[in-house]
N, CA, C and O atoms as CSV, one atom per row, in Angstrom:
chain,resi,resn,atom,element,x,y,z
A,1,MET,N,N,0.525,-1.395,-0.136
A,1,MET,CA,C,-0.156,-0.194,-0.067
A,1,MET,C,C,0.876,1.532,0.036
A,1,MET,O,O,1.332,1.773,1.154
A,2,THR,N,N,1.100,2.338,-0.827
A,2,THR,CA,C,1.036,3.342,-0.882
A,2,THR,C,C,0.530,4.176,0.509
A,2,THR,O,O,-0.411,3.934,1.265
A,3,TYR,N,N,1.498,5.206,0.531
A,3,TYR,CA,C,0.614,6.625,1.640
A,3,TYR,C,C,1.514,7.390,1.478
A,3,TYR,O,O,2.517,7.257,0.777
A,4,PHE,N,N,0.976,8.820,2.569
A,4,PHE,CA,C,2.196,10.141,2.912
A,4,PHE,C,C,1.804,9.789,3.932
A,4,PHE,O,O,1.124,8.792,4.178
A,5,THR,N,N,2.365,10.915,4.924
A,5,THR,CA,C,1.930,11.191,6.445
A,5,THR,C,C,1.413,12.469,5.973
A,5,THR,O,O,1.867,12.977,4.948
A,6,TRP,N,N,0.150,13.220,6.908
A,6,TRP,CA,C,-0.396,13.945,6.894
A,6,TRP,C,C,-0.044,14.820,8.271
A,6,TRP,O,O,-0.605,14.528,9.328
A,7,LYS,N,N,0.970,15.966,8.188
A,7,LYS,CA,C,1.217,16.680,9.405
A,7,LYS,C,C,0.384,17.338,9.598
A,7,LYS,O,O,-0.086,17.055,10.700
A,8,GLU,N,N,-0.339,18.444,8.951
A,8,GLU,CA,C,-1.368,19.351,10.122
A,8,GLU,C,C,-1.849,18.896,11.026
A,8,GLU,O,O,-2.784,18.214,10.606
A,9,GLU,N,N,-1.772,18.815,12.520
A,9,GLU,CA,C,-2.051,18.949,13.790
A,9,GLU,C,C,-2.738,19.170,14.362
A,9,GLU,O,O,-2.949,18.353,15.258
A,10,GLY,N,N,-3.752,20.607,14.306
A,10,GLY,CA,C,-4.687,21.408,15.110
A,10,GLY,C,C,-5.970,21.058,14.381
A,10,GLY,O,O,-6.424,19.930,14.578
A,11,LEU,N,N,-6.640,21.918,13.528
A,11,LEU,CA,C,-7.579,21.203,12.727
A,11,LEU,C,C,-7.830,20.448,12.327
A,11,LEU,O,O,-8.928,20.717,11.840
A,12,THR,N,N,-7.516,19.136,12.030
A,12,THR,CA,C,-8.031,18.108,11.272
A,12,THR,C,C,-7.465,17.075,12.476
A,12,THR,O,O,-7.973,15.976,12.250
A,13,LYS,N,N,-6.536,17.004,13.769
A,13,LYS,CA,C,-5.948,16.388,14.584
A,13,LYS,C,C,-7.222,14.902,15.029
A,13,LYS,O,O,-6.891,13.723,14.901
A,14,ASP,N,N,-8.639,15.348,15.539
A,14,ASP,CA,C,-9.268,14.248,15.735
A,14,ASP,C,C,-10.467,13.910,14.403
A,14,ASP,O,O,-11.661,13.653,14.558
A,15,CYS,N,N,-9.830,13.994,13.313
A,15,CYS,CA,C,-10.659,13.592,11.635
A,15,CYS,C,C,-10.329,12.292,11.793
A,15,CYS,O,O,-9.188,11.888,12.016
A,16,GLU,N,N,-11.485,11.499,11.662
A,16,GLU,CA,C,-11.056,9.848,11.014
A,16,GLU,C,C,-11.296,9.930,9.542
A,16,GLU,O,O,-10.600,9.142,8.903
A,17,THR,N,N,-12.102,10.679,8.839
A,17,THR,CA,C,-11.849,10.005,7.743
A,17,THR,C,C,-11.992,11.443,6.674
A,17,THR,O,O,-12.658,12.408,7.049
A,18,LEU,N,N,-11.244,11.431,5.247
A,18,LEU,CA,C,-11.125,12.826,4.306
A,18,LEU,C,C,-12.377,13.465,4.292
A,18,LEU,O,O,-12.153,14.660,4.481
A,19,ASP,N,N,-13.652,13.256,4.155
A,19,ASP,CA,C,-14.718,13.915,4.467
A,19,ASP,C,C,-15.231,14.552,5.381
A,19,ASP,O,O,-16.126,15.391,5.274
A,20,SER,N,N,-14.538,14.089,6.625
A,20,SER,CA,C,-14.397,15.142,7.906
A,20,SER,C,C,-13.352,15.659,8.108
A,20,SER,O,O,-13.291,16.471,9.031
A,21,MET,N,N,-12.623,15.481,7.620
A,21,MET,CA,C,-11.310,16.408,7.189
A,21,MET,C,C,-11.838,17.526,6.195
A,21,MET,O,O,-11.391,18.667,6.314
A,22,ALA,N,N,-12.507,17.317,5.497
A,22,ALA,CA,C,-12.715,18.771,4.320
A,22,ALA,C,C,-13.845,19.469,4.711
A,22,ALA,O,O,-13.913,20.661,4.411
A,23,ALA,N,N,-14.878,18.863,5.418
A,23,ALA,CA,C,-16.040,19.355,6.122
A,23,ALA,C,C,-15.712,20.693,6.807
A,23,ALA,O,O,-16.158,21.840,6.854
A,24,ARG,N,N,-14.606,19.889,7.364
A,24,ARG,CA,C,-13.678,20.776,8.867
A,24,ARG,C,C,-13.463,21.842,8.182
A,24,ARG,O,O,-14.065,22.867,8.501
A,25,PHE,N,N,-12.547,21.842,7.074
A,25,PHE,CA,C,-12.041,22.566,6.167
A,25,PHE,C,C,-12.775,23.275,5.772
A,25,PHE,O,O,-12.260,24.324,6.157
A,26,GLU,N,N,-13.705,23.576,5.230
A,26,GLU,CA,C,-15.314,23.977,4.953
A,26,GLU,C,C,-15.670,24.850,5.776
A,26,GLU,O,O,-15.855,26.034,5.492
A,27,GLU,N,N,-15.804,24.328,6.917
A,27,GLU,CA,C,-16.234,25.321,8.030
A,27,GLU,C,C,-15.381,26.572,8.829
A,27,GLU,O,O,-15.716,27.614,9.392
A,28,SER,N,N,-14.292,25.983,8.598
A,28,SER,CA,C,-13.036,26.889,9.167
A,28,SER,C,C,-13.507,28.059,8.023
A,28,SER,O,O,-14.218,28.972,8.443
A,29,ALA,N,N,-13.049,28.047,6.308
A,29,ALA,CA,C,-13.390,28.625,5.649
A,29,ALA,C,C,-14.528,29.499,5.622
A,29,ALA,O,O,-14.322,30.569,5.048
A,30,ARG,N,N,-15.644,29.324,6.083
A,30,ARG,CA,C,-16.657,29.855,5.823
A,30,ARG,C,C,-16.512,31.016,6.984
A,30,ARG,O,O,-16.722,32.177,6.631
A,31,LEU,N,N,-16.198,30.778,8.207
A,31,LEU,CA,C,-15.941,31.220,10.042
A,31,LEU,C,C,-15.163,32.240,9.246
A,31,LEU,O,O,-15.663,33.362,9.172
A,32,MET,N,N,-13.681,31.952,8.464
A,32,MET,CA,C,-12.583,33.432,7.929
A,32,MET,C,C,-13.424,34.381,7.638
A,32,MET,O,O,-13.793,35.360,8.287
A,33,ARG,N,N,-13.854,33.769,5.968
A,33,ARG,CA,C,-14.781,34.927,5.556
A,33,ARG,C,C,-15.609,35.615,5.897
A,33,ARG,O,O,-15.778,36.737,5.421
A,34,LYS,N,N,-16.613,34.891,7.178
A,34,LYS,CA,C,-17.318,35.513,7.993
A,34,LYS,C,C,-16.713,36.577,8.974
A,34,LYS,O,O,-17.462,37.473,9.363
A,35,MET,N,N,-15.378,36.543,9.414
A,35,MET,CA,C,-14.479,36.772,10.201
A,35,MET,C,C,-14.383,38.411,9.163
A,35,MET,O,O,-14.926,39.503,9.331
A,36,SER,N,N,-13.828,38.108,8.543
A,36,SER,CA,C,-12.904,38.904,7.158
A,36,SER,C,C,-13.968,40.292,6.490
A,36,SER,O,O,-13.772,41.504,6.405
A,37,ALA,N,N,-15.184,39.356,6.084
A,37,ALA,CA,C,-16.677,40.364,5.865
A,37,ALA,C,C,-16.958,41.628,7.212
A,37,ALA,O,O,-17.546,42.689,7.005
A,38,GLU,N,N,-16.270,41.114,8.853
A,38,GLU,CA,C,-16.666,41.546,9.942
A,38,GLU,C,C,-15.651,42.888,10.084
A,38,GLU,O,O,-15.789,43.827,10.869
A,39,GLY,N,N,-14.849,42.736,9.326
A,39,GLY,CA,C,-13.387,43.314,9.681
A,39,GLY,C,C,-12.205,43.108,10.193
A,39,GLY,O,O,-11.389,43.992,10.455
A,40,PHE,N,N,-12.020,41.578,10.407
A,40,PHE,CA,C,-10.786,41.237,10.986
A,40,PHE,C,C,-10.095,41.380,9.303
A,40,PHE,O,O,-10.480,41.495,8.140
A,41,LYS,N,N,-8.596,41.263,10.250
A,41,LYS,CA,C,-7.335,41.088,9.627
A,41,LYS,C,C,-6.527,40.468,10.117
A,41,LYS,O,O,-6.342,40.606,11.326
A,42,VAL,N,N,-5.807,39.629,9.423
A,42,VAL,CA,C,-4.350,38.917,9.760
A,42,VAL,C,C,-3.141,39.908,9.561
A,42,VAL,O,O,-2.992,40.537,8.513
A,43,GLU,N,N,-2.150,40.019,10.812
A,43,GLU,CA,C,-1.345,40.581,10.161
A,43,GLU,C,C,-0.064,39.653,10.922
A,43,GLU,O,O,-0.283,39.064,11.980
A,44,LYS,N,N,1.104,39.614,10.332
A,44,LYS,CA,C,2.363,39.178,10.339
A,44,LYS,C,C,3.072,40.020,11.501
A,44,LYS,O,O,3.510,41.114,11.147
A,45,ARG,N,N,3.302,39.533,13.296
A,45,ARG,CA,C,4.065,40.169,14.103
A,45,ARG,C,C,5.063,39.046,14.555
A,45,ARG,O,O,4.738,37.904,14.880
A,46,ASN,N,N,6.564,39.655,14.514
A,46,ASN,CA,C,7.380,38.444,14.976
A,46,ASN,C,C,6.928,36.851,14.364
A,46,ASN,O,O,6.480,35.793,14.805
A,47,GLN,N,N,7.256,37.301,13.381
A,47,GLN,CA,C,7.000,35.704,12.401
A,47,GLN,C,C,5.929,35.015,13.041
A,47,GLN,O,O,6.013,33.802,13.234
A,48,GLN,N,N,4.790,35.766,13.438
A,48,GLN,CA,C,4.014,35.170,13.646
A,48,GLN,C,C,2.235,35.711,13.074
A,48,GLN,O,O,2.115,36.916,12.852
A,49,GLN,N,N,1.257,35.016,12.915
A,49,GLN,CA,C,0.027,35.483,12.248
A,49,GLN,C,C,-0.986,35.844,13.669
A,49,GLN,O,O,-1.383,35.084,14.552
A,50,ILE,N,N,-1.171,37.097,13.501
A,50,ILE,CA,C,-2.363,37.435,14.083
A,50,ILE,C,C,-3.443,38.066,13.769
A,50,ILE,O,O,-3.384,38.775,12.764
A,51,ILE,N,N,-4.920,37.980,14.641
A,51,ILE,CA,C,-5.895,38.234,13.827
A,51,ILE,C,C,-6.364,39.608,14.786
A,51,ILE,O,O,-6.545,39.712,15.999
A,52,THR,N,N,-6.458,40.475,13.802
A,52,THR,CA,C,-6.759,41.928,14.692
A,52,THR,C,C,-7.976,42.032,14.525
A,52,THR,O,O,-8.696,41.150,14.057
A,53,HIS,N,N,-8.325,43.123,14.892
A,53,HIS,CA,C,-9.331,44.437,14.450
A,53,HIS,C,C,-9.716,45.721,14.959
A,53,HIS,O,O,-10.387,45.665,15.990
A,54,MET,N,N,-9.513,46.661,14.587
A,54,MET,CA,C,-9.394,47.935,14.953
A,54,MET,C,C,-11.195,48.047,16.103
A,54,MET,O,O,-11.468,48.995,16.838
A,55,ASN,N,N,-11.616,47.454,15.999
A,55,ASN,CA,C,-12.820,48.230,17.163
A,55,ASN,C,C,-12.854,46.531,18.132
A,55,ASN,O,O,-12.972,45.357,17.781
A,56,SER,N,N,-12.729,47.032,19.073
A,56,SER,CA,C,-12.528,46.227,20.493
A,56,SER,C,C,-13.792,45.933,20.772
A,56,SER,O,O,-13.468,45.223,21.724
A,57,LYS,N,N,-15.098,45.849,20.773
A,57,LYS,CA,C,-15.799,46.084,20.653
A,57,LYS,C,C,-16.716,44.714,20.028
A,57,LYS,O,O,-17.346,43.855,20.644
A,58,ILE,N,N,-16.480,44.927,18.395
A,58,ILE,CA,C,-16.582,43.905,17.560
A,58,ILE,C,C,-15.576,42.881,18.164
A,58,ILE,O,O,-16.199,41.895,18.559
A,59,PHE,N,N,-14.370,42.784,18.352
A,59,PHE,CA,C,-13.617,41.552,18.707
A,59,PHE,C,C,-14.073,41.156,20.040
A,59,PHE,O,O,-14.100,39.926,20.075
A,60,ASN,N,N,-14.435,41.657,21.124
A,60,ASN,CA,C,-15.319,41.147,22.375
A,60,ASN,C,C,-16.311,40.682,22.054
A,60,ASN,O,O,-16.417,39.498,22.375
A,61,ASP,N,N,-17.384,41.233,21.378
A,61,ASP,CA,C,-18.571,40.552,20.956
A,61,ASP,C,C,-18.778,39.135,20.100
A,61,ASP,O,O,-19.784,38.441,20.248
A,62,TRP,N,N,-17.326,38.680,18.873
A,62,TRP,CA,C,-17.170,37.469,18.592
A,62,TRP,C,C,-16.941,36.159,19.887
A,62,TRP,O,O,-17.161,34.949,19.838
A,63,GLY,N,N,-16.329,37.175,21.160
A,63,GLY,CA,C,-15.494,36.172,22.220
A,63,GLY,C,C,-14.219,36.075,22.237
A,63,GLY,O,O,-13.710,35.389,23.123
A,64,PHE,N,N,-13.383,36.743,21.254
A,64,PHE,CA,C,-12.517,36.471,20.966
A,64,PHE,C,C,-11.684,37.191,22.733
A,64,PHE,O,O,-12.601,37.691,23.383
A,65,ILE,N,N,-10.386,37.304,23.460
A,65,ILE,CA,C,-9.658,37.579,24.430
A,65,ILE,C,C,-8.390,38.367,23.757
A,65,ILE,O,O,-7.487,37.836,23.110
A,66,SER,N,N,-8.510,39.522,24.009
A,66,SER,CA,C,-7.002,40.416,23.658
A,66,SER,C,C,-5.989,39.921,24.057
A,66,SER,O,O,-5.964,40.165,25.263
A,67,GLU,N,N,-4.822,39.173,23.688
A,67,GLU,CA,C,-3.275,39.429,23.964
A,67,GLU,C,C,-2.905,40.453,23.580
A,67,GLU,O,O,-2.168,40.250,22.614
A,68,GLU,N,N,-3.042,41.965,23.893
A,68,GLU,CA,C,-2.449,42.807,23.939
A,68,GLU,C,C,-1.357,42.613,25.283
A,68,GLU,O,O,-1.282,41.493,25.788
A,69,PRO,N,N,-0.530,43.728,25.829
A,69,PRO,CA,C,-0.141,43.851,26.969
A,69,PRO,C,C,-1.152,44.424,27.955
A,69,PRO,O,O,-1.764,45.431,27.598
A,70,PRO,N,N,-1.419,43.854,29.257
A,70,PRO,CA,C,-1.991,44.506,30.171
A,70,PRO,C,C,-2.235,46.660,30.193
A,70,PRO,O,O,-3.114,47.363,30.692
A,71,TYR,N,N,-1.113,46.962,29.484
A,71,TYR,CA,C,-1.180,48.546,30.076
A,71,TYR,C,C,-1.531,48.811,28.604
A,71,TYR,O,O,-1.817,50.001,28.469
A,72,GLN,N,N,-1.599,48.219,27.614
A,72,GLN,CA,C,-2.625,48.681,25.997
A,72,GLN,C,C,-4.113,48.207,26.205
A,72,GLN,O,O,-5.054,48.374,25.429
A,73,GLN,N,N,-4.109,47.690,27.210
A,73,GLN,CA,C,-5.735,47.019,27.415
A,73,GLN,C,C,-6.104,48.112,27.983
A,73,GLN,O,O,-6.888,48.779,27.308
A,74,LEU,N,N,-5.770,48.598,29.147
A,74,LEU,CA,C,-6.229,49.729,29.894
A,74,LEU,C,C,-6.732,50.955,29.010
A,74,LEU,O,O,-7.912,51.306,29.005
A,75,THR,N,N,-5.780,51.546,28.299
A,75,THR,CA,C,-5.901,52.525,27.746
A,75,THR,C,C,-6.968,52.197,26.665
A,75,THR,O,O,-6.823,53.031,25.772
A,76,LEU,N,N,-8.163,51.183,26.305
A,76,LEU,CA,C,-9.106,50.896,25.549
A,76,LEU,C,C,-10.291,51.688,26.873
A,76,LEU,O,O,-11.290,52.356,26.608
A,77,ILE,N,N,-9.928,51.445,27.843
A,77,ILE,CA,C,-11.424,51.265,29.038
A,77,ILE,C,C,-11.612,53.002,28.778
A,77,ILE,O,O,-10.567,53.650,28.718
A,78,PRO,N,N,-12.975,53.762,28.621
A,78,PRO,CA,C,-13.389,54.647,28.488
A,78,PRO,C,C,-13.327,55.433,30.401
A,78,PRO,O,O,-13.668,55.006,31.504
A,79,GLU,N,N,-12.771,56.582,29.948
A,79,GLU,CA,C,-12.687,57.631,31.455
A,79,GLU,C,C,-13.891,56.852,32.322
A,79,GLU,O,O,-13.856,56.193,33.361
A,80,GLU,N,N,-15.147,57.297,31.262
A,80,GLU,CA,C,-16.047,57.879,32.165
A,80,GLU,C,C,-16.699,56.188,33.061
A,80,GLU,O,O,-17.595,56.141,33.903
A,81,LYS,N,N,-15.939,55.072,32.545
A,81,LYS,CA,C,-16.100,53.380,33.224
A,81,LYS,C,C,-14.892,53.412,34.280
A,81,LYS,O,O,-15.060,52.496,35.085
A,82,ILE,N,N,-14.092,53.923,34.470
A,82,ILE,CA,C,-13.402,53.844,35.505
A,82,ILE,C,C,-13.771,54.378,36.636
A,82,ILE,O,O,-13.755,53.891,37.766
A,83,GLN,N,N,-14.192,55.678,36.174
A,83,GLN,CA,C,-15.111,56.460,37.649
A,83,GLN,C,C,-15.934,55.647,38.476
A,83,GLN,O,O,-16.532,56.144,39.431
């Protein structure tokens, strides 16, 4: 039997068939397209891809947690909420 090793281990690690792998990629592609339509962007920083959004409310509404350093996160809190 001929074969090759599939090395992607994150997205399809728990898939047991090619059909389930394809479904996972299609589901992920739909999500990425929706995120793009909502204004999310991919940036390369320190040789890593990060996903950003200029509007922290939209970012939070999607359930994402910011990885910004704490001092940068604090600058996003409006003054009226601090008092």
